[in-house]
C-alpha positions as CSV (number, residue, x, y, z in Angstrom):
1,X,0.3,0.3,0.0
2,X,1.4,3.2,-0.9
3,X,1.1,5.9,1.5
4,X,-1.5,8.6,0.8
5,X,1.4,11.4,0.9
6,X,3.9,10.0,-1.1
7,X,2.5,12.0,-4.1
8,X,3.3,14.8,-2.4
9,X,7.2,14.4,-0.2
10,X,10.4,13.6,-1.6
11,X,10.8,11.1,1.1
12,X,10.4,6.8,1.2
13,X,8.3,4.9,3.3
14,X,9.0,4.3,6.5
15,X,10.1,7.6,6.7
16,X,6.9,9.8,6.1
17,X,6.1,11.1,9.6
18,X,2.3,12.4,9.0
19,X,-0.5,10.7,7.8
20,X,-2.8,12.7,5.5
21,X,-3.5,16.2,4.6
22,X,-6.2,17.9,6.2
23,X,-6.6,21.4,4.7
24,X,-5.1,23.4,2.2
25,X,-5.5,27.2,2.0
26,X,-4.1,29.3,-0.4
27,X,-0.3,30.1,1.9
28,X,-1.2,27.5,4.7
29,X,-1.8,24.1,4.8
30,X,-2.7,21.7,7.8
31,X,-1.5,17.4,7.9
32,X,-2.5,15.5,10.8
33,X,-0.4,12.5,12.2
34,X,-1.7,9.6,15.3
35,X,1.1,8.0,16.4
36,X,1.5,4.1,17.0
37,X,3.8,1.9,18.5
38,X,5.6,1.4,15.0
39,X,5.5,5.2,14.2
40,X,9.1,6.1,13.6
41,X,11.2,7.5,16.5
42,X,8.6,6.0,19.2
43,X,10.9,4.7,22.1
44,X,8.9,1.9,24.2
45,X,10.5,3.0,26.9
46,X,8.7,6.3,27.6
47,X,5.8,5.0,25.9
48,X,6.3,8.2,23.5
49,X,7.9,10.2,20.5
50,X,10.2,12.7,21.9
51,X,9.4,16.2,20.9
52,X,12.5,16.7,18.8
53,X,11.0,15.0,16.3
54,X,7.8,17.6,16.0
55,X,10.4,19.6,13.7
56,X,10.5,17.0,11.2
57,X,6.9,16.9,11.5
58,X,6.6,20.7,10.6
59,X,9.4,20.2,7.9
60,X,7.8,17.7,6.4
61,X,3.7,19.4,6.7
62,X,5.6,22.4,4.7
63,X,7.0,19.8,2.1
64,X,3.8,18.1,1.5
65,X,2.5,22.6,0.9
66,X,5.8,22.3,-1.7
67,X,4.4,18.8,-3.4
68,X,1.1,20.3,-3.6
69,X,1.8,23.6,-5.2
70,X,4.5,22.1,-7.6
71,X,2.1,19.3,-8.8
72,X,-0.8,21.7,-9.4
73,X,1.5,23.4,-11.6
74,X,1.9,19.8,-13.6
75,X,5.8,19.8,-12.0
76,X,7.7,16.9,-10.3
77,X,8.0,17.1,-6.5
78,X,11.3,18.5,-5.6
79,X,13.6,17.9,-2.6
80,X,14.5,20.8,-0.1
81,X,16.2,21.4,2.4
82,X,15.5,22.6,6.3
83,X,18.2,25.6,6.8
84,X,17.1,26.3,10.5
85,X,15.2,27.6,13.1
86,X,14.0,29.7,15.7
87,X,12.1,29.6,18.9
88,X,11.4,25.9,18.9
89,X,9.4,26.1,21.7
90,X,7.7,22.9,23.1
91,X,4.4,23.1,25.5
92,X,4.4,18.8,26.2
93,X,7.9,17.0,26.7
94,X,6.9,14.2,23.8
95,X,4.9,13.0,21.7
96,X,1.7,10.9,23.1
97,X,0.7,7.6,21.6
98,X,-3.2,6.9,19.8
99,X,-3.4,10.9,19.9
100,X,-4.0,13.1,16.9
101,X,-1.8,16.0,16.2
102,X,-2.5,19.0,13.4
103,X,0.5,20.2,12.2
104,X,-0.8,23.6,10.8
105,X,2.2,25.9,8.6
106,X,2.2,29.3,6.7
107,X,4.0,30.3,4.1
108,X,5.2,34.1,5.7
109,X,8.2,34.9,3.0
110,X,8.8,33.1,-0.2
111,X,11.6,34.5,-3.1
112,X,11.9,33.4,-6.3
113,X,15.6,31.9,-5.8
114,X,13.2,29.4,-3.4
115,X,14.0,30.8,0.3
116,X,11.3,30.7,2.5
117,X,9.9,31.2,6.0
118,X,7.8,29.4,7.7
119,X,5.1,29.6,10.7
120,X,4.5,26.0,12.2
121,X,2.1,24.9,14.6
122,X,1.4,21.3,16.3
123,X,-1.8,21.4,18.6
124,X,-3.2,18.7,20.5
125,X,-7.3,19.0,19.7
126,X,-6.9,22.8,20.2
127,X,-4.4,22.7,22.8
128,X,-0.8,23.7,21.1
129,X,1.8,21.1,21.9
130,X,4.7,23.3,19.9
131,X,5.6,25.4,17.6
132,X,8.9,27.3,15.4
133,X,9.5,29.5,12.2
134,X,11.5,27.4,10.4
135,X,13.5,28.4,7.3
136,X,13.4,26.5,4.5
137,X,15.4,26.5,0.7
138,X,14.3,24.6,-2.3
139,X,17.1,25.5,-4.7
140,X,15.4,25.2,-9.2
141,X,17.7,22.6,-9.8
142,X,19.1,20.8,-6.7
143,X,21.3,18.6,-8.7
144,X,23.4,21.4,-10.1
145,X,23.1,23.5,-6.4
146,X,24.4,19.5,-4.7
147,X,27.4,20.3,-7.2
148,X,26.3,17.1,-9.2
149,X,26.1,16.2,-12.9
150,X,22.8,17.7,-14.6
Protein backbone atom coordinates (compact mmCIF):
# COMPACT_ATOMS: atom_id res chain seq x y z
CA UNK A 1 0.00 0.00 0.00
CA UNK A 2 1.34 3.42 -0.94
CA UNK A 3 1.32 6.18 1.66
CA UNK A 4 -1.35 8.80 0.83
CA UNK A 5 1.17 11.67 0.97
CA UNK A 6 3.88 9.97 -1.12
CA UNK A 7 2.72 11.85 -4.23
CA UNK A 8 3.63 15.16 -2.53
CA UNK A 9 6.73 14.29 -0.51
CA UNK A 10 10.22 13.47 -1.76
CA UNK A 11 10.51 10.79 0.94
CA UNK A 12 10.25 7.01 0.89
CA UNK A 13 8.35 4.95 3.41
CA UNK A 14 8.81 4.46 6.33
CA UNK A 15 10.26 7.98 6.64
CA UNK A 16 7.00 9.72 5.78
CA UNK A 17 6.11 10.66 9.34
CA UNK A 18 2.80 12.48 8.84
CA UNK A 19 -0.45 10.69 7.99
CA UNK A 20 -2.79 12.87 5.98
CA UNK A 21 -3.48 16.26 4.48
CA UNK A 22 -6.32 17.93 6.40
CA UNK A 23 -6.72 21.37 4.82
CA UNK A 24 -5.15 23.58 2.17
CA UNK A 25 -5.35 27.32 1.71
CA UNK A 26 -3.40 29.75 -0.49
CA UNK A 27 -0.43 30.15 1.89
CA UNK A 28 -1.04 27.44 4.48
CA UNK A 29 -1.61 23.75 4.89
CA UNK A 30 -2.51 21.41 7.76
CA UNK A 31 -1.64 17.75 8.15
CA UNK A 32 -2.40 15.19 10.81
CA UNK A 33 -0.41 12.47 12.52
CA UNK A 34 -1.59 9.86 15.00
CA UNK A 35 1.26 7.93 16.57
CA UNK A 36 1.45 4.19 17.18
CA UNK A 37 4.11 1.80 18.42
CA UNK A 38 5.10 1.36 14.76
CA UNK A 39 5.77 5.09 14.30
CA UNK A 40 9.36 6.01 13.49
CA UNK A 41 11.18 7.37 16.56
CA UNK A 42 8.72 5.73 18.99
CA UNK A 43 10.54 5.08 22.27
CA UNK A 44 9.18 1.95 23.96
CA UNK A 45 10.82 2.89 27.27
CA UNK A 46 8.80 6.11 27.58
CA UNK A 47 5.85 5.00 25.46
CA UNK A 48 6.10 8.23 23.44
CA UNK A 49 7.81 9.97 20.54
CA UNK A 50 10.34 12.63 21.70
CA UNK A 51 9.38 16.28 21.28
CA UNK A 52 12.30 17.01 18.94
CA UNK A 53 10.59 14.90 16.25
CA UNK A 54 8.02 17.70 16.02
CA UNK A 55 10.53 19.68 13.96
CA UNK A 56 10.43 16.95 11.29
CA UNK A 57 6.61 16.87 11.41
CA UNK A 58 6.73 20.59 10.65
CA UNK A 59 9.31 20.20 7.87
CA UNK A 60 7.32 17.42 6.21
CA UNK A 61 4.16 19.53 6.35
CA UNK A 62 6.03 22.39 4.66
CA UNK A 63 7.26 19.88 2.05
CA UNK A 64 3.68 18.70 1.53
CA UNK A 65 2.63 22.26 0.72
CA UNK A 66 5.49 22.57 -1.78
CA UNK A 67 4.56 19.21 -3.31
CA UNK A 68 0.86 20.10 -3.63
CA UNK A 69 1.81 23.36 -5.33
CA UNK A 70 4.27 21.63 -7.69
CA UNK A 71 1.68 19.01 -8.69
CA UNK A 72 -0.86 21.80 -9.24
CA UNK A 73 1.55 23.38 -11.75
CA UNK A 74 2.14 20.01 -13.45
CA UNK A 75 5.71 19.80 -12.11
CA UNK A 76 7.63 17.07 -10.34
CA UNK A 77 8.04 17.18 -6.58
CA UNK A 78 11.52 18.47 -5.69
CA UNK A 79 13.53 18.09 -2.53
CA UNK A 80 14.12 21.01 -0.23
CA UNK A 81 16.36 21.72 2.72
CA UNK A 82 15.51 22.69 6.28
CA UNK A 83 18.01 25.46 6.97
CA UNK A 84 17.14 26.25 10.55
CA UNK A 85 14.60 27.33 13.08
CA UNK A 86 13.93 30.16 15.43
CA UNK A 87 12.41 29.53 18.82
CA UNK A 88 11.30 25.92 18.64
CA UNK A 89 9.05 25.95 21.66
CA UNK A 90 7.41 22.86 23.11
CA UNK A 91 4.54 22.80 25.57
CA UNK A 92 4.55 19.02 26.04
CA UNK A 93 7.71 16.99 26.54
CA UNK A 94 6.72 14.25 24.07
CA UNK A 95 4.05 13.11 21.63
CA UNK A 96 1.64 10.53 23.06
CA UNK A 97 0.46 7.35 21.36
CA UNK A 98 -3.01 7.10 19.82
CA UNK A 99 -3.41 10.86 20.03
CA UNK A 100 -4.11 12.86 16.87
CA UNK A 101 -1.91 15.90 16.32
CA UNK A 102 -2.51 18.61 13.73
CA UNK A 103 0.48 20.32 12.16
CA UNK A 104 -0.27 23.71 10.57
CA UNK A 105 2.23 25.64 8.47
CA UNK A 106 1.80 29.15 7.10
CA UNK A 107 4.18 30.65 4.54
CA UNK A 108 5.33 34.07 5.70
CA UNK A 109 7.83 34.76 2.94
CA UNK A 110 9.17 33.11 -0.22
CA UNK A 111 11.48 34.48 -2.88
CA UNK A 112 11.89 33.37 -6.48
CA UNK A 113 15.18 31.60 -5.69
CA UNK A 114 13.43 29.15 -3.34
CA UNK A 115 14.18 30.64 0.08
CA UNK A 116 11.12 30.65 2.37
CA UNK A 117 10.07 31.20 5.96
CA UNK A 118 7.13 29.47 7.68
CA UNK A 119 5.27 29.75 10.95
CA UNK A 120 4.64 26.19 12.13
CA UNK A 121 2.40 24.99 14.95
CA UNK A 122 1.42 21.59 16.30
CA UNK A 123 -1.85 21.12 18.19
CA UNK A 124 -3.45 18.34 20.21
CA UNK A 125 -7.08 19.26 19.69
CA UNK A 126 -7.05 23.01 20.36
CA UNK A 127 -4.09 22.83 22.77
CA UNK A 128 -0.75 24.08 21.43
CA UNK A 129 1.98 21.45 21.63
CA UNK A 130 4.89 23.04 19.73
CA UNK A 131 5.68 26.03 17.53
CA UNK A 132 8.57 27.36 15.48
CA UNK A 133 9.54 29.60 12.63
CA UNK A 134 11.52 27.58 10.13
CA UNK A 135 13.64 28.60 7.17
CA UNK A 136 13.73 26.33 4.14
CA UNK A 137 15.37 26.35 0.74
CA UNK A 138 14.16 24.56 -2.37
CA UNK A 139 16.63 25.19 -5.20
CA UNK A 140 15.35 25.34 -8.76
CA UNK A 141 17.95 22.75 -9.80
CA UNK A 142 18.94 20.55 -6.87
CA UNK A 143 21.62 18.64 -8.81
CA UNK A 144 23.32 21.90 -9.81
CA UNK A 145 23.00 23.20 -6.24
CA UNK A 146 24.62 20.03 -4.85
CA UNK A 147 27.32 20.07 -7.54
CA UNK A 148 26.10 16.94 -9.34
CA UNK A 149 26.10 16.68 -13.12
CA UNK A 150 22.73 17.50 -14.65
